[in-house]
Each structure stands twice: as C-alpha cells, then as structure tokens.
C-alpha positions as CSV (number, residue, x, y, z in Angstrom):
1,M,100.2,52.1,112.1
2,K,96.6,53.2,111.6
3,R,96.1,55.7,108.8
4,I,94.4,59.0,109.9
5,N,91.9,60.3,107.5
6,R,91.5,64.0,107.6
7,D,89.2,66.2,105.6
8,Y,90.7,69.7,105.2
9,S,87.9,70.9,102.9
10,V,86.9,73.3,105.7
11,R,89.7,73.7,108.2
12,N,89.1,73.9,111.9
13,F,90.5,77.2,113.2
14,H,90.8,78.9,116.5
15,Q,93.1,81.9,116.8
16,A,95.2,82.8,119.8
17,K,93.7,85.6,121.9
18,W,96.0,87.3,124.5
19,D,94.1,90.5,125.3
20,E,97.6,92.0,124.9
21,P,98.1,95.7,126.0
22,I,100.0,98.0,123.7
23,I,103.7,98.3,124.4
24,F,103.4,101.7,126.1
25,E,101.0,100.3,128.7
26,L,103.5,97.5,129.4
27,S,106.3,99.9,130.0
28,Q,107.8,99.9,133.6
29,L,109.8,103.0,134.6
30,G,113.5,102.0,135.0
31,E,113.2,98.6,133.3
32,R,115.9,98.0,130.7
33,G,116.4,95.6,127.8
34,V,119.8,96.9,126.7
35,L,122.3,99.0,128.6
36,I,123.9,101.4,126.1
37,P,127.7,101.6,126.8
38,R,129.1,105.0,127.7
39,T,131.1,106.8,125.0
40,D,134.7,105.9,125.0
41,E,136.8,108.8,126.4
42,T,139.0,109.0,123.3
43,V,135.8,109.4,121.1
44,R,134.4,111.9,123.5
45,K,137.5,114.1,123.3
46,V,137.1,114.3,119.5
47,A,133.3,114.3,119.1
48,G,132.2,116.0,122.3
49,E,128.9,115.0,123.7
50,G,127.5,113.9,120.4
51,S,124.6,116.4,120.5
52,S,126.8,119.4,120.8
53,S,126.7,119.9,117.0
54,V,122.9,119.9,117.0
55,P,121.4,123.5,117.2
56,S,119.9,124.1,120.6
57,H,116.4,124.8,119.1
58,L,116.4,121.3,117.6
59,Q,117.5,119.5,120.8
60,R,114.8,117.8,123.0
61,K,114.1,119.5,126.3
62,K,113.5,116.0,127.8
63,P,114.2,112.4,126.6
64,P,111.6,110.8,124.3
65,A,108.9,108.8,126.2
66,L,110.0,105.4,124.9
67,P,108.7,102.2,126.5
68,E,111.0,100.7,129.0
69,M,110.9,96.9,129.0
70,A,113.2,93.9,129.6
71,Q,114.1,91.8,126.6
72,P,112.0,88.7,127.5
73,R,108.8,90.9,127.8
74,V,109.5,92.6,124.5
75,L,109.9,89.2,122.9
76,R,106.7,87.8,124.4
77,H,104.8,90.9,123.4
78,Y,105.6,90.7,119.7
79,M,105.3,86.9,119.6
80,R,101.8,87.2,121.0
81,L,100.9,89.9,118.5
82,S,102.2,87.7,115.7
83,Q,99.7,85.0,116.7
84,E,96.9,87.4,116.5
85,T,97.1,88.2,112.8
86,L,96.3,86.7,109.5
87,G,98.6,86.8,106.5
88,G,100.1,85.0,103.5
89,D,102.4,83.0,105.7
90,V,99.7,81.4,107.8
91,N,96.5,81.4,105.7
92,I,95.4,81.0,102.1
93,E,95.6,84.6,101.0
94,I,92.9,84.9,98.3
95,G,90.6,87.5,99.8
96,Q,92.7,90.7,99.7
97,G,91.2,91.7,96.4
98,T,93.0,94.6,94.6
99,C,95.9,94.5,97.1
100,T,97.3,91.4,95.4
101,L,99.0,89.4,98.1
102,K,101.1,86.6,96.5
103,H,103.9,84.4,97.9
104,N,107.1,86.4,98.6
105,P,110.1,84.1,98.5
106,K,111.9,84.1,101.8
107,V,115.2,83.7,100.1
108,N,114.7,87.2,98.7
109,D,113.9,88.6,102.2
110,Q,117.2,87.0,103.3
111,L,119.0,88.7,100.4
112,A,117.6,92.1,101.3
113,N,118.6,91.6,104.9
114,E,122.3,91.1,104.1
115,P,124.5,93.7,105.9
116,E,125.4,95.3,102.5
117,M,121.7,96.2,102.2
118,T,120.7,97.0,105.7
119,A,123.7,99.2,106.3
120,L,123.1,101.3,103.1
121,H,122.9,105.0,103.7
122,P,121.4,107.3,101.0
123,E,124.2,109.9,101.6
124,Q,127.0,107.3,100.8
125,P,129.3,108.2,97.9
126,V,128.1,106.5,94.8
127,E,131.5,104.8,94.5
128,T,130.5,102.7,97.5
129,T,127.0,101.8,96.2
130,Q,127.8,100.6,92.6
131,G,126.2,97.2,93.2
132,I,122.7,98.3,94.2
133,L,122.8,101.2,91.7
134,K,123.5,98.6,89.0
135,I,120.6,96.5,90.2
136,M,118.2,99.4,90.2
137,H,119.4,100.5,86.7
138,E,118.9,97.0,85.4
139,T,115.5,96.7,87.0
140,D,114.6,99.9,85.1
141,L,115.7,98.3,81.9
142,I,113.6,95.2,82.7
143,M,110.5,97.4,83.4
144,R,111.0,99.1,80.1
145,E,110.8,95.8,78.3
146,I,107.7,94.7,80.2
147,S,105.8,98.0,79.7
148,G,107.3,99.5,76.5
149,M,108.1,102.7,78.3
150,D,111.5,104.4,77.9
151,R,112.5,105.3,81.5
152,F,111.6,104.4,85.0
153,T,112.0,105.8,88.5
154,F,111.7,103.9,91.8
155,Q,111.5,107.1,93.9
156,T,107.7,106.8,94.3
157,A,107.1,104.5,97.3
158,S,103.6,103.3,96.5
159,G,100.9,103.1,93.8
160,S,99.0,106.1,95.1
161,Q,102.2,108.1,95.2
162,A,102.9,107.0,91.6
163,A,99.4,108.0,90.6
164,F,100.0,111.4,92.2
165,A,103.3,111.7,90.3
166,M,101.5,110.9,87.1
167,A,99.0,113.7,87.8
168,S,102.0,116.0,88.5
169,L,103.7,115.0,85.3
170,I,100.5,115.8,83.4
171,K,100.3,119.2,85.0
172,A,104.0,120.0,84.5
173,W,103.7,118.9,80.8
174,H,100.8,121.3,80.1
175,R,102.4,124.1,82.1
176,H,105.5,123.7,80.0
177,H,103.4,124.0,76.9
178,G,101.4,127.0,78.2
179,E,98.1,125.1,78.5
180,D,97.9,124.4,82.2
181,E,95.1,126.8,83.0
182,Q,93.0,125.7,80.0
183,R,93.4,122.0,80.7
184,D,91.8,121.5,84.1
185,E,90.0,118.2,83.7
186,I,91.1,114.6,84.2
187,I,89.0,111.6,83.1
188,T,89.0,108.3,84.9
189,T,86.6,105.4,85.3
190,I,84.5,104.4,88.3
191,F,86.1,100.9,88.7
192,S,89.6,102.2,88.5
193,H,91.4,102.5,91.8
194,P,90.0,105.5,93.8
195,S,93.5,107.0,93.9
196,D,93.3,107.5,90.1
197,A,90.6,110.2,90.9
198,A,91.9,111.3,94.3
199,C,95.4,112.1,93.2
200,P,94.6,114.4,90.3
201,A,91.9,116.0,92.4
202,L,94.6,116.8,95.0
203,K,96.5,118.6,92.1
204,G,93.4,120.7,91.6
205,Y,91.9,119.0,88.6
206,K,88.2,118.5,88.1
207,I,87.5,114.8,87.8
208,I,85.1,113.4,85.2
209,T,84.2,109.8,85.9
210,I,83.1,107.4,83.2
211,Y,80.6,104.6,84.3
212,P,80.3,101.2,82.6
213,D,78.0,100.3,79.8
214,E,75.7,97.2,80.0
215,Q,78.7,94.9,79.2
216,G,80.8,96.3,82.0
217,Y,83.2,98.2,79.7
218,P,83.8,102.0,80.3
219,D,81.1,103.6,78.2
220,L,82.8,104.8,75.0
221,E,80.0,107.2,74.0
222,A,80.1,108.9,77.4
223,F,83.9,109.1,77.1
224,K,83.7,110.8,73.7
225,A,81.3,113.3,75.2
226,A,83.7,114.0,78.1
227,V,86.8,114.7,76.1
228,S,87.4,118.3,75.1
229,H,89.9,121.1,74.8
230,R,89.8,121.2,78.7
231,T,91.0,117.6,79.0
232,A,94.5,117.4,80.6
233,G,94.6,113.6,80.7
234,F,93.1,110.2,81.3
235,I,94.2,108.0,84.2
236,C,92.7,104.5,84.5
237,A,93.3,100.9,85.4
238,N,92.7,98.1,82.9
239,P,91.5,95.6,83.8
240,E,89.4,97.5,86.2
241,D,88.6,96.3,89.7
242,T,85.8,94.2,88.3
243,G,88.4,92.1,86.5
244,I,87.0,93.1,83.1
245,Y,89.6,94.2,80.5
246,N,88.6,97.0,78.2
247,K,89.5,95.6,74.8
248,R,88.9,98.9,73.1
249,I,91.4,100.8,75.3
250,R,93.3,102.1,72.3
251,E,90.3,104.0,71.1
252,F,90.2,105.8,74.4
253,T,93.9,106.7,74.5
254,D,93.9,107.8,70.8
255,L,90.9,110.1,71.4
256,I,92.8,111.7,74.4
257,H,95.8,112.3,72.2
258,E,93.7,113.8,69.4
259,H,92.6,116.4,71.9
260,G,96.1,117.1,73.2
261,G,95.9,115.2,76.5
262,L,98.2,112.6,78.1
263,C,97.3,109.0,79.2
264,G,98.4,107.4,82.5
265,Y,98.0,103.7,83.1
266,D,97.5,102.4,86.7
267,Q,99.2,99.0,86.4
268,A,99.6,98.6,90.2
269,N,98.4,95.0,89.6
270,A,99.6,93.7,86.2
271,N,99.5,90.2,87.5
272,G,97.4,88.8,84.6
273,L,99.1,90.9,81.9
274,L,102.8,90.0,82.1
275,G,104.0,89.0,78.6
276,V,100.5,89.5,77.2
277,T,100.0,93.2,76.6
278,R,102.0,96.4,77.3
279,A,101.2,100.0,78.2
280,R,102.9,101.3,75.0
281,E,100.8,99.3,72.6
282,A,97.7,100.3,74.5
283,G,98.6,104.0,73.8
284,F,99.7,105.1,77.2
285,D,102.3,107.8,77.8
286,M,103.1,106.7,81.3
287,C,102.4,103.8,83.7
288,F,103.3,102.4,87.1
289,F,103.7,99.0,88.6
290,N,103.5,98.2,92.3
291,L,106.5,96.0,92.9
292,H,104.7,94.9,96.1
293,K,101.8,93.5,94.1
294,T,103.0,92.3,90.7
295,F,106.6,91.5,91.4
296,G,106.8,89.3,94.5
297,T,107.8,91.8,97.2
298,P,105.9,92.1,100.5
299,H,102.9,94.4,100.5
300,G,104.1,96.1,103.7
301,C,100.6,97.5,104.6
302,G,101.1,100.6,102.5
303,G,104.9,100.7,102.8
304,P,107.7,100.1,102.3
305,G,106.8,99.4,98.8
306,S,107.6,100.8,95.4
307,G,105.4,102.3,92.7
308,A,107.8,101.9,89.8
309,L,106.9,104.8,87.5
310,G,107.7,104.7,83.8
311,V,107.2,107.2,81.0
312,K,107.8,107.6,77.3
313,K,110.9,109.5,76.0
314,E,109.0,112.8,75.7
315,L,108.2,112.9,79.4
316,E,111.6,111.7,80.7
317,D,112.8,115.3,81.4
318,F,109.8,115.8,83.8
319,L,110.5,112.7,86.0
320,P,111.4,113.1,89.7
321,A,115.1,113.8,90.0
322,P,117.6,112.3,90.4
323,L,117.6,109.4,87.9
324,I,120.1,106.5,87.9
325,D,122.3,106.5,84.8
326,Y,125.3,104.5,83.6
327,D,128.2,106.1,81.6
328,G,129.8,102.9,80.5
329,E,132.1,102.8,83.6
330,R,130.1,103.7,86.6
331,Y,126.5,104.2,87.8
332,Y,125.6,107.6,89.1
333,F,122.7,109.9,90.1
334,N,121.7,112.1,87.3
335,H,120.3,115.4,88.6
336,D,120.1,117.0,85.2
337,V,116.4,116.6,84.7
338,P,115.4,120.0,83.3
339,Y,111.7,120.1,83.9
340,S,111.5,117.7,86.9
341,I,108.4,117.7,89.0
342,G,110.8,117.5,92.0
343,R,111.1,114.8,94.6
344,T,108.1,112.7,95.4
345,R,109.8,111.5,98.6
346,C,113.2,111.8,100.2
347,F,116.2,110.2,98.6
348,H,115.8,107.4,96.0
349,G,113.1,104.9,96.9
350,V,113.4,101.6,98.8
351,P,116.4,99.7,97.3
352,Q,115.7,96.6,99.3
353,V,112.2,96.3,97.6
354,V,113.8,96.8,94.2
355,L,116.3,94.1,95.0
356,K,113.6,91.6,95.9
357,A,111.7,92.4,92.7
358,Y,114.9,92.1,90.7
359,A,115.6,88.7,92.2
360,W,112.0,87.5,91.6
361,I,112.0,88.6,88.0
362,L,115.4,87.0,87.2
363,S,114.4,83.7,88.9
364,L,111.4,83.5,86.6
365,G,112.8,85.0,83.4
366,A,110.5,86.1,80.6
367,E,108.8,82.8,80.1
368,G,108.3,82.5,83.9
369,L,106.6,85.9,84.1
370,Y,104.3,84.9,81.2
371,E,103.5,81.6,83.0
372,A,102.8,83.4,86.3
373,A,100.3,85.6,84.4
374,K,98.6,82.6,82.8
375,V,98.3,80.8,86.1
376,A,97.0,83.9,87.9
377,V,94.2,84.2,85.2
378,L,93.5,80.4,85.4
379,N,93.2,80.5,89.2
380,S,90.9,83.6,89.1
381,N,88.6,82.0,86.5
382,Y,88.5,78.7,88.3
383,L,87.5,80.5,91.5
384,Y,85.0,82.6,89.4
385,H,83.2,79.7,87.9
386,K,83.1,77.7,91.1
387,L,81.7,80.5,93.2
388,L,79.0,81.3,90.6
389,E,77.7,77.8,91.3
390,V,77.0,78.9,94.9
391,D,73.5,80.1,95.5
392,G,73.6,83.7,96.7
393,I,76.8,84.7,94.9
394,D,76.8,86.5,91.5
395,A,79.0,89.0,89.6
396,P,78.0,92.2,87.8
397,F,77.8,92.3,84.1
398,D,78.1,89.4,81.7
399,T,79.2,86.3,83.7
400,K,80.0,84.3,80.5
401,K,83.1,86.5,79.8
402,Q,86.4,85.7,81.2
403,R,87.7,87.9,83.9
404,V,91.4,88.6,84.3
405,E,93.3,88.5,87.6
406,Q,90.4,89.2,90.0
407,V,86.6,89.5,90.2
408,R,84.3,91.8,92.2
409,Y,81.4,89.6,93.2
410,T,78.0,90.6,94.6
411,L,76.2,88.9,97.5
412,K,73.1,91.0,97.0
413,K,70.8,88.0,96.4
414,M,72.0,86.4,99.7
415,A,71.6,89.7,101.6
416,D,68.1,90.3,100.3
417,E,67.0,86.7,101.2
418,T,68.7,86.4,104.6
419,G,69.6,89.8,105.9
420,V,73.2,88.7,106.1
421,T,75.6,91.3,104.6
422,S,78.9,90.9,102.8
423,G,80.5,92.5,105.9
424,D,79.0,89.8,108.0
425,V,80.5,87.1,105.7
426,Q,83.8,88.9,105.9
427,R,83.8,88.5,109.7
428,R,82.6,84.9,109.6
429,M,85.4,84.0,107.2
430,M,87.9,85.0,109.9
431,D,86.6,82.0,111.9
432,F,88.1,79.8,109.3
433,G,91.4,81.6,109.3
434,L,90.7,83.2,105.9
435,H,90.6,86.8,104.7
436,Y,87.9,88.3,102.6
437,W,87.7,91.8,101.3
438,T,84.5,93.7,100.3
439,S,85.6,96.7,98.1
440,H,86.6,100.3,98.2
441,H,84.0,102.7,99.6
442,P,81.5,103.8,98.5
443,Y,80.1,100.5,97.1
444,H,79.3,100.7,93.4
445,V,78.6,96.9,93.4
446,P,76.0,96.1,96.0
447,E,77.2,93.8,98.8
448,P,80.6,93.3,97.2
449,A,83.4,90.9,97.6
450,T,86.7,91.3,95.7
451,L,88.8,88.2,95.5
452,E,92.1,87.6,93.7
453,P,94.0,84.3,94.0
454,T,97.1,85.3,92.0
455,E,99.3,82.5,90.8
456,T,100.3,81.4,94.3
457,P,97.6,79.0,95.5
458,S,97.2,75.4,94.3
459,K,94.0,73.9,93.2
460,E,93.7,72.4,96.7
461,D,94.1,75.8,98.2
462,L,91.4,77.3,96.0
463,D,89.1,74.4,96.8
464,E,89.6,74.9,100.5
465,Y,88.7,78.6,100.2
466,I,85.7,77.8,98.0
467,A,84.5,75.2,100.6
468,A,84.8,77.7,103.5
469,L,83.0,80.5,101.7
470,S,80.3,78.1,100.5
471,Q,79.8,77.0,104.1
472,V,79.4,80.6,105.3
473,I,76.8,81.2,102.5
474,R,75.0,78.1,103.5
475,E,75.0,79.2,107.2
476,A,73.6,82.6,106.1
477,Y,70.5,80.8,104.8
478,E,70.3,78.1,107.6
479,N,71.5,80.0,110.7
480,P,71.9,83.8,109.8
481,E,72.5,84.8,113.4
482,L,75.6,82.7,113.5
483,V,77.1,84.7,110.6
484,K,75.7,88.1,111.8
485,T,77.4,87.7,115.3
486,A,80.7,86.5,113.9
487,P,83.6,86.2,114.4
488,H,83.5,83.6,117.2
489,Q,87.0,82.1,117.0
490,S,89.1,85.2,116.1
491,V,91.2,87.6,118.2
492,I,88.4,90.1,118.8
493,H,84.7,90.2,118.5
494,Q,82.8,92.8,116.5
495,V,84.2,96.3,116.6
496,D,82.1,99.4,117.1
497,E,82.7,101.3,113.9
498,S,80.3,104.1,114.6
499,G,83.1,106.6,115.1
500,M,85.0,105.7,111.9
501,D,83.9,108.8,110.1
502,D,84.5,111.2,113.0
503,P,88.2,112.3,113.3
504,N,87.5,113.3,116.9
505,E,87.2,109.6,117.7
506,W,90.5,108.7,116.1
507,A,93.8,108.2,118.0
508,I,96.4,106.9,115.5
509,T,99.3,107.3,117.9
510,W,99.8,106.8,121.6
511,R,100.6,110.4,122.1
512,S,97.4,111.6,120.4
513,Y,95.4,109.0,122.5
514,L,96.9,110.5,125.7
515,K,96.1,114.1,124.6
516,K,92.5,113.2,123.7
517,T,91.8,111.2,126.8
518,A,93.3,114.0,128.9
519,A,91.0,116.5,127.2
520,L,88.0,114.3,127.8
521,S,89.0,114.0,131.5
522,Q,89.1,117.8,131.8
523,E,85.7,118.1,130.2
524,D,84.3,115.6,132.7
C-alpha cells in the first residue's frame, strides 16, 4: 500500500453551514415528539388535577408557548447546531485566554450523569444524600490544602459570583466591627479580571485601580499612596491577565492589613500555581477557584460552574449559609453561621460540578496537580517564545521574563504596518477551525490577543496553532484584504456589531424578539 504523506502544520478546514432557523421558527402547531400519558385514575383521585394545589394567581392563563416538533426534526436541529460550533472536543483550544479551557475527562461527565446524581433534589432529606455531601465536604478539605484557607463553600456558581461574595464578606466584616461607613474603598489592579472591580462597585465601593510599573508589576508606590483608613480591602488576580506574577505580593497584602483592610485573591485560574504557591502564604484572607477553569470541569459558558470560595478562620462565620459539616457519624447542612452574608444563590451549588472536580483531583493526586501546573507553564512559555519570533507579534513589558499560565500579546506593530486588526486575525483564525481571543474591553494593551494553552495540548498541537497564526500574520502583510474580509470557511460571515452597545437592539430571548419586532411594526 502506498504511504500517504500529510502535512498537518496548517490544517484545511471548512465548517458546516446549515442556515438553521431557531427552534421556535421550526415549530409546527400540533406536531408532537412525545405524547404525555394521561394521569392514572387512581393517582387522580388522590392528587386531583395536579395544579389544584397551586394558588390561582400563580397558575398560567394559557399554556406556555413551547416549540412543537417531531423527534427526528429536534434531533436534526441540534445535530446541525453541534456542527456549527468550535470547542475543546473538535479543535485545539488555546485561544480562549483567561477562560482557561482544558480537557474535561469524559469519564467524569459519565460519572456526573449517573442516575444518583441527575435525580438529586436539593430538598431531599440529608439521610438520602450522604454520598454527595461526603464528596463536597472532602473537596472542601482538599481546597483547604491547596490554598491554605480554613473553610470553603461551593454555593457560589461562578468566579464573578465568588468575587461578589468576597466584596460582600469585606462589607459584612467591617459592618460587624463598626467601620463600614468609614471604609468605602476597594483597591484592585488594571490587569486583574474586570469582575474584581465591578463586583465591589456593585456593593457601593469606590474603586481605586493600580496600573503597572515599567516592569509590568502593579506599581508598589502608587499602591502605598492609595492605601488609607478608608481602605476596606484589596481584590486582585496574581498572576494578572498579562501572565506576569507579582513576586512582591506579600508587601501589598501586609500593607492592607496594617491599615485594617482585608485581602481577596481571584484565583479563578490557578492553573500554573498548583503545588507552587498558596493564598495563605501570599497573605490573603480569602480566595476563590473556578472549578470550571482550574479543576477539569466544563466551562459551561458561564454556568453551571463553581466558584469555590475559601476563607480564613476569622471569616468563617460570615460565609453564605448553610455550610456542609460532619459530626463523626453523618454529614449535614450547618445553618448556624452567625454573621452570614446570606445566600449567594438558591440551594447549595452545583454538586455535579464538584463531583467532576473531585474525581479529576483524585485521579491526579498531589504530584499530578503539581505536574499539571508545570506543564501548563511550560506550554505557555513555549508558545510565548515561538510567537515572539513571528514578525508583528509582541508582548507588553519585559519579554525576557517568564510568564505563567497565559500571555496577553499585542499585534500593534502588524496593525500599524498593514491595517489588519487583532479582531480581523480573530475572524481569520476561524477559517482554520481555531479560536483566538483578544481581551476584555476596554483594551489596555493595544491590538491584544490573550492565549492560554493549559497543560492539555501536546507539542504537536502547539505547533499547529503556531503555524496557523503565523500564516494569518503572513497573510496580513501579503494579502491584508483576505484577513480583513474573513471568515471565509466558517458558519457565518462578518456580523454587524454596530448595535452591540445599544440595548434597544438586543433580543436575548425569543419572547423579547417578538415584542420588539411587534413594536417596530406598529411604529412603521
């Protein structure tokens, strides 16, 4: 048989395009996929009509406007949509930047889909949920070891919700000590996640933002000038989104403590730090991890996730209630949290996500977690050094220093010389079946690109991504219109984003779309 030689350095890609309507537009009145059986007469005699116990003012006046479709058409609809997306199961997922998409073992998904998990109900008696409560409690103990904190809650469903909970803890702490009105300022850094500023702002705090010095570290002198008797706390990520780790972080947290404030650590992505450094030794009073970033559970596009929030002993009585405890014989919900900030969401978090993280951690063990961190840093720095060899790509601050788990690059040189923007490159990378993220808005690094490989990709995967991005940069110089008009082989062409900042142009549900289009028709 003749051997076939294939060069996968830049993979040929053409995505399926179905021009698929949304499911409500496919609905046909009277069409059915499943016929729900009538209630058994014996059950009806005992339970009545089912809705009879629901107060009349809570009952619908008419049935919900659900789509009506036969099973084959439902299946075709979702199969077509699945072919029109990119993700970690179909492409090399390096380009999602701070969102940290790594391989999520499918065996853990199967575990979470067992009937014992899918049939869980938050109102079940604790006697019937001892298994999952044990797993959540043991995951708490593991998180304590990893972070140095003394107690964790999994009630917060995301990193931003955990950041909001940290701001709430800071406010509750100072209120308890009679200093809430005096302490009205939170300090953060410009390259920490935007939620680290937005969440305390939502709590009513004035936000003081520290910018970097020439080396890329948060400016210590500016920080010293910002701290005062008005300082409630300091919330930051380290490393920041540039990938630079602030080696003097203990000086920052010590200064906050000297002035009576609290320190919160955004460790949503601790991918390069597992087994290397902990929040306690860095001087933080609280921290959170995103289980859907660091600990191998699906990102879930904002949920379901878990922002595992941990605190030192002094703050334990302020955590969202209830906490999960063990009395030596049984696991139970402890509602005795005297100064609790209250619930951050309904019930107790997402146990399926905690289970997946628990399985991922136990499969690796302590040495495996440390190895994952080392490989994540190795992959990031291999990508870093290779991309800096590409004309048109650079990185802010000292490029001779090692970055940690990710890097925020700049394509300003390429943009100045060709007119091709980082957003154009982003769309052209879709033509190779690859994702590429710019950064949070507003851009503080000009023409940014934020890339994080994690520990998942092999060297061959990294090389393929480098080859594709290098080709796009080369095209920007040789044929800029090709890049500016991309994507050419993806599901959709360029989208009109002119209305993105106008809420009147948004329709995030089918119902709101119908209302807005009906209003426009009346105006016409």
